[in-house]
N, C-alpha and C positions, 0 to 999 in steps of 0.2 A: 415483169419487172421493167420499170421505165429506165430509159437510158441514163438519167441524171443520178439514179441510185447505184450504178454499176461502178465499183471502184476503179480508179484510173492510175496507171503507172507510167513512168517514163520508159521502163523496159519490161517486158514479160520473156522469161526464158522456159522453154519446154525441155525438161530433162536436167537431172542433177548429177550427171557424171562429170568427168574431169573438165570437159569443154564448158558445160553449162554452169558448173560451180565458179570456175575462173572467171567466165563472163560476168556472173552475178557480183563477185567480189570487186572486180575491175569497175563496174558501173556504180556500185555502192560507194567505193572510195572516191568516186567523182561527185558524190552527193546526189546521185539519182535514186528515185523511188523504185525498188526492184521487187518483182514477184517471180518467184521460181516454182514451177509446177513439176512434181515428181510423182509417178504413179507407184513406184515401189514403196515398201514401208520404211525404207531408209534411202538417204542420198548416197552418192558415191559411184553409182553405175557398175557396169560390169568390171571396170579396172579394180575396184576395191572388193566388191562383194563376190563375184563369180570368176573373174579372170585373172588379171595381172597379179595382184597381191597373193591370192591363194596359190596359183601356179608357181609363182617364184619361192613361196614357202617350201612346197613340195620339192622343188629344184634344189633348194639348200640341204634337205634331207638327203636327196640322191647324191648330191656332192660329197656329203659326209660319208655315206655308205660306199660310194665309189673310192674315195680316198682311203678309206680302211682296207680295201681290197687291193688298191694300187700300191700303197705304202705298206707292205707287209713287214711288221716289226717282229724281230725274233722273240719268241716267247709270249707273243700276244696273238690271240685268235678272237675273231668276231664272225658271227654267221646270223642269218635271218631265219627265223622259225617259220613253218608253213602257215602259222595262225596270224602272221603279221597282216595288217590291212592298210589302205591308203590313209585312213583316219589316224592311224599310229604315227604316220609320218608328218601329219599336219598340226602337231600339238601346238605350235606357236601361231598358227594362222588365225585363230579366232582373237588372240591377244593383239596381234598386229592390226587386224581389221577393225577391232573394237576401238583402238587407239586412234586409228585414221578416221573413223567415223566421228569420234568425239572432237577431233581437231577440226573437221569440216563443219560439224554442227556449231561449235564454238565460234568459228569464223563467220559463218552465216548470221549468228545471232549478235556478234560484236558489231557487224556493219548493218544490222537491222534489215536483212533480207527477209521478206515475207515468204514462207514456204507453204504452198498449198498441196495437200496430198490428194492425188487423183490423177486421172487420164485427161491430159489437155488436148483440146480439139478446137480448130479454127471454125468460127461462126462467119467471120468476114475478116478482111485484111487487118483490122485493128482490134478484133474481139475474139477472145478465147472462152470456151466453157470448160469447166472442171467437172468430170464426171466421176461418181463414186464407183465402188466394185459392183454395185448393182446396176451400173448403166445409167442411173438417174443423175441429172444435173445438180451439182452442189452449189455452184456459183458461176458467175460471169465476171470476166476481167477485161479491161480495156487498156491497150498499150500503144504508146507512140512508136516504139521500136519492139520487134519481136525476134527472138533467137531460137532457131530449132536445133536442139542438142540431144536428140533422142537416141542416139547410138545405133548399135547394130545387134543382130542376133544370128546364131548359126543357121546356115541354110539347111532345110529340111525337105529333100526330094521326096516325093510320094512313094517311090519304090525302095526307100530305105526304111526298114522296120525298127525304128527306135523304141526300145523297151526298157532302158534303164537297168538292165541286167546283162545282156551280152552286146548290145549295139547302143553306142553313146554319141552325143555331140560334145563339142568342146566346153560348153557350160556345164555339162553333166558328168564328165569323165572323173572329176574329183570326188564324186559320190559313189564310186565303185564300192559295191558291197563286199568285195574281196580282192585280194592281190592276185592277178592273173599270172600265169606262167608263159602265156603266149599272147600276142596282140597284133592286129592288122591296123595300120594307120592309113586311111584313104586321104590323100592330100598332103603334098609336100611343100606347103607354104611355111610361113613363119610359125604358125601354131602347131602344125603337124610335126615339124622338125624338132620344136622344142619338147613336145610330149614324147615323140619317138626316143630322143636321147635321155630324157628324164626317166622314163620307164626302163629303158635299156640299162641305165646306170643302177637301177634297183633290181636288176637280175631277170627282168622279162625279155624273152626273145621277141623282137619286133620286126615285122615286115612292113616297110614304108613304100607306099605306091605313089609314084609321081606321074601325072598325065603328061608331063613335058619331057623333052629330050635330055634336058639338063637341069640340075638342081639350082634353084634361085637364080635365074638367068640375069637378073639386074645387078648382081653382086660381082666383085672382082673374082675373075675365074681361078687365079692362083689361091686366093682365100678360101673359096668353095672347095677347091681341090683338097686342102688340108682338112677342112670340116668333113668332106665325105670319108677321108681315111680315118678320122677319129670316130665317125659313126660306125664305120666298119669294125674298128677295134672294140666298140661297144657291142658288137654282134647285131647291129641294125642291118638287115638285108634291104637294099634299095632297089626297086623295080621302076624303070623309066618307061615312059610312052606306053602306058597300060591304064586301064580304068575298069571299074566294076561293070559287070552285065547283070548280075543278080546276086543278092544277099538273102540268105535264108537260115533257118535254124538247122544245127548239125547235132547228130546223136552224141550223147555223153552225159556223164554226171560228174560235176554239174553240167548244165546245158553249155554248148559251144556254138559258134557261128560259122558258116561256110560262106565264102565269097568266091563266085565264079566270074573270072575275069574276061574282058573282051578278047584277050589273046587266047582264050580257051584253057588257061591255066586255073586250077582250083586251089584256093587258099582256105585254111581253117585254123581257128584260134579260139582262145577262151573268150576274148572280147575284141570288138571292132569300134575304132574311133573314126567317125566321119567328120572331116574338117575341111571340106572342099568350099570355101568361100563363106561369106557372111552377107546377110541382107540388111538394108537400112530399115530401122523402125519408123516407116512412114505410113503404115496402114492405118487407117481409121484416125488420121490427123485432120480430117476435114479439108485436105488439099484442094478438093473440088470446089469448095467454097471460095477459094482465093486464087484460082486459075493456074495453080502449079501442078505439074504432073512428074512424079518419080520415074526413073527408068525401070527396066525389067528387074533390077536388083534391089529396088526400093531406095536408090540413091538420088540426091538431089544435085542439080547443077547450080554452081555459083560463079560469080565473077572475081576479079582480082581483090575486090573489096570484101569477099565472102558474102555478098548479097545475092539473093534470088532475083527473079524477074521484078519483084517489088523492091525498091531501094531501101525500104525501111524493114524488110524481113531478111534476116541473115541465116545461115546454116553452117554449123561448124562440127568437127569430129568425125567419127565413123560414118555418119549418115550422109556425109559428101564423099566418102571412098578413101582412096590411097592418100596418105600412107596409113591411116587408121591406127595411130599410136596415142597412147595417153598423152604423152609429152606434147605431140603436135596438136592434139585437141585442146589442150590447155592454152597454147600459144595462140591458135585460132579463136578461142573464146575471148581472150584478151584483146586480139587484134579487131575482131568484129566490133566490140564496143567501142574502141578508139575510133574506128572508121565511122560508126554510126552517130557519134556525138562529136567528132572532130576533135577528140581529146590529144593533147600533146603526149608523147611517151618516148620511150627508148626505141631506137631503130630495130625494126623487126628484121630478123635474118631469114631469108629464104632458104639458105643452106642449113639444114638441121641434122643432128645426129640421128642414127638409125641403129638399133641393136636387136639382135635374136639371141634370146636367153637360153640357147641350147647348151650342151655340154660337148665341147668347149663353146664358149660366148663367141659371137661374132659382131663386130660393130664397125661402122664407117661413117665418114662424112666427106662430102665433096665428090669430085669426078673419079671415075673408075679408069683404069688402063684402057679398057675396051671403048669407053666414050672418047677418050682422048685420040685413040687410033682412028675411029670413025670420022672425027672432025679434022684429022690431018694436023693436029696441034703437036709440036715437037715437046717432048717431056723428058725427064729424067727420074728414075726411080731408085729409092734408098731403102734398104731392108734391115730390120733389127730382128734377129732370131732369138727366141726365147732359149734355145739350147745353148747359146753362146753368152747368155746373161746369168750371172751367178744366182740372182733371185729366182730365175726361171728353173735353174737346176736344183735349187733348194726345194722348191714346192713341187718338183717332178714334172713340170710342164715343158718338156723339151721340144715340142713340136709347134708350138705357137709362133706367130709372125706378126711383126708390125711392118707395113708397107706404105711408104710416103711417096707421093708423086709431086714433082716440082716442074715449073715451066722451064723450058730449056733455054729461053731468051733471057729471063731475069732472075731465075731461081726461086720465084715465089711459090709457096705451097698451094697446090691444087686439089689434093685429096689425101685422106688418111684412112687406111684399112687395116683392120685387126682381126685376128683369131687367136683365142687363148684365154687364159685365166684373167679376170678382170678386164676384159677388153671394153665392156660397156661402161666402165669407169674411166679407163685410161684414154678413151676417144675424146674426152673433153678437153685433154691437153692440145690435141690436134685441132679442136674446135676453135680454142683460144687463138692459137697460131694462125689458123685460117682467117679468123675475123680481123686480125691485126695485120693480115697481109705479110706475115713473116716469110723470110727466105730460108733456104737450106743453110745458109751461112749463120743466121740468127739461131736456129735450132741447134747447129753443130757447136756453138759457143755456149749454150745453156747448160748449166750445172744442176745435177739431181742428186739426192741422197743416195748413198750406196750401202748395200745393194738394193735396187729397186727395179721393178718392171719399167717404171717411167723413163729410166735410163736408156731404154730402147730407142726412144726419140733421138738421142745424141748420137748413138751409134748408126742409126738409119740415115741421118741427116749428114753425118761425116762422109758416108760412101757416096751420097749424092752430090755433096759439095766438091769432093775430089774430082768427080766426073764434069761437073759444071766448070771448074777451073781448067780442066783439060780442054774443054770446048771454048775456053777464051771468055767466059763470063767473069766480069769483074766484081771483087768483093767490095761493097760500099762500106 
């Protein structure tokens, strides 16, 4: 194929997940000719097809079951049969996924994004070959700008016997052939905690193994303490500072799995979920042809523009590591395109919301109390307790907490942290206040519908405002 016959694009995007899809739409809106290469048979990536949407669908079912058990109504009984399967709890998943895929396909079509099915691989810094399932080249594409948005996959150590029946990774766990009675979860990161709480709410006895001394060390300690107590209430046993030494089949009908820990303790369960880390999908991308090397986890290094060592090759989403969220991948995709073409746009916020869809939910934005203490910055904290909020009492969540942190010098909001029902939704109120540089006095004078959980912001701010006034901070 001569060079002149290779189709040329303003931008080529490898990967059709949240980051790649949003990058494609952003570029197409700017009038750029866009090629999107996706090796799966559908776009959407893990977020829609295997991870975020499916797992949250199961979570909603778990919340429903847990709610029936928690709010026992006189004369009303509900129980799960032994024949119930994970698929029975996922009845809405395909409907939601199909609708999301239709919307993505419609958007790509509307903006005339050309989608190439196959595995994209660099030939040189401006050329990508698209390979079919048979490994043969289907076409060559040339691009002025390239974006790597290939996502990540579960880490698969050689000594973990993944079999799809007793030992699963986080992508395969929703394909459980039966509902287990016991489960071992290795890995107490976001994914491990989410699945541990979901299955526990469905009546599964879960042992959660954390290699670290404390759960989620980057979160506010007070918030994590409430989460740990809630997990205990769901009968999740948490084991800190331990790791597996050996995983092997155990006797039983149906088969079980045995996990020998480094501490010497032996655990056995119906199934084991291994979710200790994810690796970037950078293998066989032809990175050697462009002089880029991924780290040992398959992740790529980028600068503040999200560019690699080549100023015209960008990387976004899970493939560049933390925080590896669908929401941040979307923003990174848009930002990379704006940076690549010098496009005007809304100001990008470096402070983004973070959510863990456990039971209960945890969400935060901004600085934690621990970070403020480390920096020596004076602050004031205000708390809104679900148990003192009428809506919290109505829904039966009396342990939840909203914690707001304000600068002690001027009262400006520095961080918002939540654990409890709808935390992932309510945190966006804190995000808006944070972005507008609101003070405790602004929040304390805001009015909300009654009764609502949102009113927790007013109560938390009033407590902080009173302390700020006592410290001599003037209300502007």
